[in-house]
Each structure stands twice: as structure tokens, then as C-alpha cells.
C-alpha positions as a LaTeX table, in Angstrom:
\begin{tabular}{lrrr}
\hline
Residue & $x$ (\AA) & $y$ (\AA) & $z$ (\AA) \\
\hline
Met1 & 155.33 & 48.78 & 81.14 \\
Gly2 & 157.60 & 47.76 & 83.90 \\
Lys3 & 158.39 & 49.25 & 87.17 \\
Gln4 & 161.59 & 50.67 & 86.06 \\
Glu5 & 160.23 & 52.07 & 82.84 \\
Leu6 & 157.36 & 53.71 & 84.73 \\
Leu7 & 159.86 & 55.25 & 87.63 \\
Gln8 & 162.09 & 56.42 & 84.71 \\
Tyr9 & 158.79 & 58.23 & 83.07 \\
Val10 & 157.93 & 59.80 & 86.19 \\
Glu11 & 161.52 & 60.98 & 86.72 \\
Asp12 & 161.56 & 62.38 & 83.35 \\
Gln13 & 158.29 & 64.58 & 83.77 \\
Ile14 & 160.05 & 66.16 & 86.96 \\
Glu15 & 161.60 & 69.46 & 86.19 \\
Ile16 & 164.85 & 70.11 & 87.94 \\
Lys17 & 165.24 & 73.91 & 89.04 \\
Asp18 & 168.27 & 76.04 & 88.72 \\
Leu19 & 169.50 & 76.09 & 92.22 \\
Pro20 & 172.74 & 77.18 & 93.85 \\
Gln21 & 175.53 & 74.72 & 94.56 \\
Phe22 & 175.61 & 73.68 & 98.29 \\
Lys23 & 176.97 & 70.98 & 100.57 \\
Ala24 & 177.20 & 69.69 & 103.88 \\
Gly25 & 178.26 & 72.32 & 106.45 \\
Asp26 & 176.80 & 75.34 & 104.44 \\
Thr27 & 174.18 & 77.49 & 105.94 \\
Ile28 & 171.15 & 78.13 & 103.77 \\
Thr29 & 167.89 & 79.46 & 103.68 \\
Val30 & 165.07 & 77.73 & 101.79 \\
Gln31 & 162.05 & 79.49 & 100.91 \\
Tyr32 & 159.06 & 77.34 & 100.41 \\
Lys33 & 155.54 & 77.74 & 99.94 \\
Ile34 & 152.91 & 76.80 & 102.22 \\
Arg35 & 149.25 & 76.53 & 101.37 \\
Glu36 & 146.69 & 76.96 & 104.20 \\
Gly37 & 143.19 & 76.59 & 102.86 \\
Ser38 & 143.22 & 78.82 & 99.84 \\
Lys39 & 145.69 & 81.14 & 100.74 \\
Glu40 & 149.61 & 80.36 & 99.92 \\
Arg41 & 152.47 & 82.24 & 101.77 \\
Leu42 & 156.35 & 81.81 & 101.85 \\
Gln43 & 158.18 & 80.53 & 104.73 \\
Asn44 & 161.82 & 80.77 & 105.51 \\
Phe45 & 163.64 & 77.80 & 107.22 \\
Gln46 & 167.51 & 78.52 & 107.69 \\
Gly47 & 170.09 & 76.12 & 109.04 \\
Val48 & 172.88 & 73.92 & 108.48 \\
Val49 & 172.85 & 71.40 & 105.58 \\
Leu50 & 173.63 & 68.07 & 107.25 \\
Gln51 & 173.53 & 65.82 & 104.23 \\
Arg52 & 172.69 & 65.33 & 100.56 \\
Val53 & 171.37 & 62.09 & 99.56 \\
Gly54 & 170.58 & 60.77 & 96.18 \\
Gly55 & 170.94 & 62.10 & 92.70 \\
Gly56 & 169.12 & 63.56 & 89.83 \\
Pro57 & 165.23 & 64.28 & 90.53 \\
Thr58 & 165.14 & 62.16 & 93.52 \\
Glu59 & 167.64 & 64.03 & 95.29 \\
Thr60 & 167.00 & 65.23 & 98.97 \\
Phe61 & 168.83 & 67.36 & 101.63 \\
Thr62 & 168.29 & 67.70 & 105.28 \\
Ile63 & 168.59 & 70.93 & 107.10 \\
Arg64 & 169.04 & 71.33 & 110.86 \\
Lys65 & 168.24 & 74.52 & 113.00 \\
Ile66 & 167.67 & 75.29 & 116.60 \\
Ser67 & 164.38 & 76.63 & 117.45 \\
Ser68 & 163.72 & 77.87 & 121.04 \\
Asn69 & 166.42 & 75.54 & 122.08 \\
Val70 & 165.11 & 72.57 & 120.42 \\
Gly71 & 166.96 & 71.02 & 117.25 \\
Val72 & 164.64 & 70.79 & 114.52 \\
Glu73 & 165.37 & 69.19 & 111.08 \\
Arg74 & 163.63 & 68.99 & 107.92 \\
Ile75 & 164.18 & 66.99 & 104.76 \\
Phe76 & 163.54 & 68.49 & 101.37 \\
Pro77 & 163.35 & 66.82 & 98.10 \\
Ile78 & 165.59 & 69.05 & 95.68 \\
Ser79 & 162.68 & 68.92 & 92.93 \\
Ser80 & 160.05 & 69.91 & 95.20 \\
Pro81 & 157.47 & 72.35 & 93.67 \\
Phe82 & 156.95 & 74.08 & 96.91 \\
Ile83 & 160.64 & 75.30 & 97.21 \\
Glu84 & 160.73 & 78.78 & 95.85 \\
Lys85 & 164.37 & 79.56 & 96.16 \\
Ile86 & 167.38 & 78.59 & 98.02 \\
Ile87 & 169.91 & 81.28 & 99.32 \\
Val88 & 173.40 & 80.29 & 100.48 \\
Asn89 & 174.19 & 82.51 & 103.46 \\
Lys90 & 177.53 & 80.90 & 104.49 \\
Arg91 & 180.09 & 78.15 & 103.11 \\
Gly92 & 181.20 & 75.60 & 105.80 \\
Ala93 & 184.38 & 73.96 & 105.94 \\
Val94 & 183.73 & 70.40 & 106.81 \\
Arg95 & 185.46 & 67.20 & 106.12 \\
Arg96 & 182.50 & 64.98 & 106.02 \\
Ala97 & 179.59 & 64.26 & 103.60 \\
Arg98 & 177.11 & 63.65 & 106.35 \\
Ile99 & 177.70 & 65.61 & 109.57 \\
Phe100 & 175.31 & 64.13 & 111.77 \\
Tyr101 & 177.89 & 64.79 & 114.91 \\
Leu102 & 176.11 & 68.32 & 114.86 \\
Arg103 & 173.26 & 66.73 & 116.55 \\
Gly104 & 175.02 & 65.87 & 119.77 \\
Leu105 & 176.75 & 69.33 & 119.81 \\
Arg106 & 175.24 & 72.66 & 121.57 \\
Gly107 & 176.30 & 76.35 & 121.39 \\
Lys108 & 179.76 & 77.25 & 120.56 \\
Lys109 & 180.66 & 73.73 & 120.12 \\
Ala110 & 178.12 & 73.43 & 117.04 \\
Arg111 & 180.04 & 76.13 & 115.20 \\
Ile112 & 181.21 & 75.39 & 112.02 \\
Lys113 & 184.46 & 77.09 & 110.47 \\
Glu114 & 183.75 & 79.29 & 107.37 \\
Gln115 & 185.28 & 78.42 & 104.10 \\
Arg116 & 187.98 & 80.79 & 103.06 \\
Phe117 & 188.35 & 81.47 & 99.44 \\
\hline
\end{tabular}
């Protein structure tokens, strides 16, 4: 078996969950499982989606939040078994697929306009 076939086999084994549609600029909450010893608990990570990269089972997305005046970014694989659910809190109106310019902004300048329906 070649490298490509092996990668395809592993990707076929990964189950893709039914997650809501979201894109860069949206504010979402990711509930993910944390295992500490033999205990398991859920933790929320709420922030703005900076980007989505890749496609299919290898897709990832980056979320940024400000925690005690420090910017925190976290990258989640979309097919991670630790993601319990994703809640879309706000739809943002941005013109970019990757909004890294948000890293240099603070306070009110870092606000994203909400998408109107």
C-alpha cells in the first residue's frame, strides 16, 4: 500500500459530524471534552473564527478570544472526537476568508459588524 492509499484509508475511517455552518468572522462556542486522569469534563471556548483551512476530514479552524487582556488562539480539527458541539452565537460580516488583521486590534476597533438577514 502506497502513502496516498494509506492516507485515503485513514480519511475514510474518520466520521464527519453534523456541525453547523460557520465561516470567518462568526462568533462561535466550541464545547470540547477534557480528560483529566480518569475524569472527563466539558469546557467551552468562545471566540471569533479567524480562518478555516483544508477540506473534508482534515479541515481545521482557528478561533481567537481575549482572556484576561491576552489574546488566545486555538486550532481545532473539524473531525476531532473531543468536540462535543459547536454553537454559532453571531454571524459576522467580513470580506476576508482569513481575518488575521484582528490580531493587531484592541477594544472597540476589534468589533465585527453583525450580518443582517
